[in-house]
C-alpha positions as CSV (number, residue, x, y, z in Angstrom):
1,P,7.9,-8.3,0.0
2,Y,4.9,-7.9,-2.4
3,H,2.7,-5.1,-1.3
4,I,-0.7,-3.8,-2.4
5,I,-0.2,0.0,-2.9
6,V,-3.4,1.9,-2.3
7,G,-2.0,5.4,-2.4
8,A,1.1,7.3,-3.6
9,F,1.6,10.9,-2.4
10,G,4.1,13.8,-2.9
11,S,3.2,14.8,0.7
12,E,4.1,12.4,3.6
13,S,1.4,14.0,5.7
14,N,-1.3,13.1,3.0
15,A,0.1,9.5,3.0
16,N,-0.1,9.4,6.8
17,R,-3.6,10.7,6.8
18,L,-4.7,7.9,4.5
19,A,-2.8,5.4,6.6
20,E,-4.6,6.5,9.8
21,K,-7.9,6.2,8.1
22,L,-7.1,2.6,6.9
23,R,-5.8,1.7,10.4
24,S,-8.9,3.0,12.0
25,E,-10.9,0.5,9.7
26,G,-8.8,-2.4,11.1
27,N,-6.2,-2.7,8.3
28,T,-2.5,-3.3,8.8
29,V,-0.7,-0.5,6.9
30,K,2.8,0.4,5.9
31,V,4.0,3.8,4.8
32,G,7.3,4.5,3.2
33,P,9.3,5.8,0.3
34,G,9.1,4.3,-3.2
35,R,9.0,5.6,-6.7
36,G,9.9,9.0,-5.6
37,L,6.7,9.3,-3.6
38,T,5.5,8.3,-0.2
39,L,3.5,4.9,-0.7
40,V,0.8,3.5,1.4
41,S,0.5,-0.3,1.5
42,I,-2.6,-2.1,2.8
43,N,-1.4,-5.6,2.6
44,S,1.6,-7.7,1.8
45,F,2.3,-11.2,0.3
46,A,5.2,-13.6,0.0
47,T,4.7,-14.0,-3.7
48,K,3.8,-11.8,-6.7
49,A,1.1,-14.3,-7.7
50,E,-0.5,-14.0,-4.3
51,A,-0.4,-10.2,-4.4
52,N,-1.8,-10.1,-8.0
53,A,-4.7,-12.4,-7.0
54,A,-5.6,-10.0,-4.1
55,L,-5.6,-6.9,-6.4
56,S,-9.3,-7.3,-7.4
57,N,-10.1,-6.4,-3.7
58,Y,-8.6,-2.9,-4.1
59,E,-9.7,-0.5,-6.8
60,G,-6.8,1.4,-8.4
61,A,-4.2,-0.4,-6.4
62,W,-1.1,-2.0,-7.8
63,V,1.6,-4.5,-6.7
64,Y,5.0,-3.2,-5.5
65,F,8.1,-5.2,-4.6
66,W,9.2,-3.4,-1.5
67,E,12.5,-4.5,-0.1
């Protein structure tokens, strides 16, 4: 349930555009609502510690608990 968020958009179409770009690069991506915006997740982890350890791979990203 811990996701690496690489984008947050007021426009769902902008979120989907980033998601498609990331998918075309071979990533598994999730797009959905959170924090009043449309979030784009590039990876998920079982624990917060695992997610935090992976953050260094993604500039400007953060960990989000997505239920």
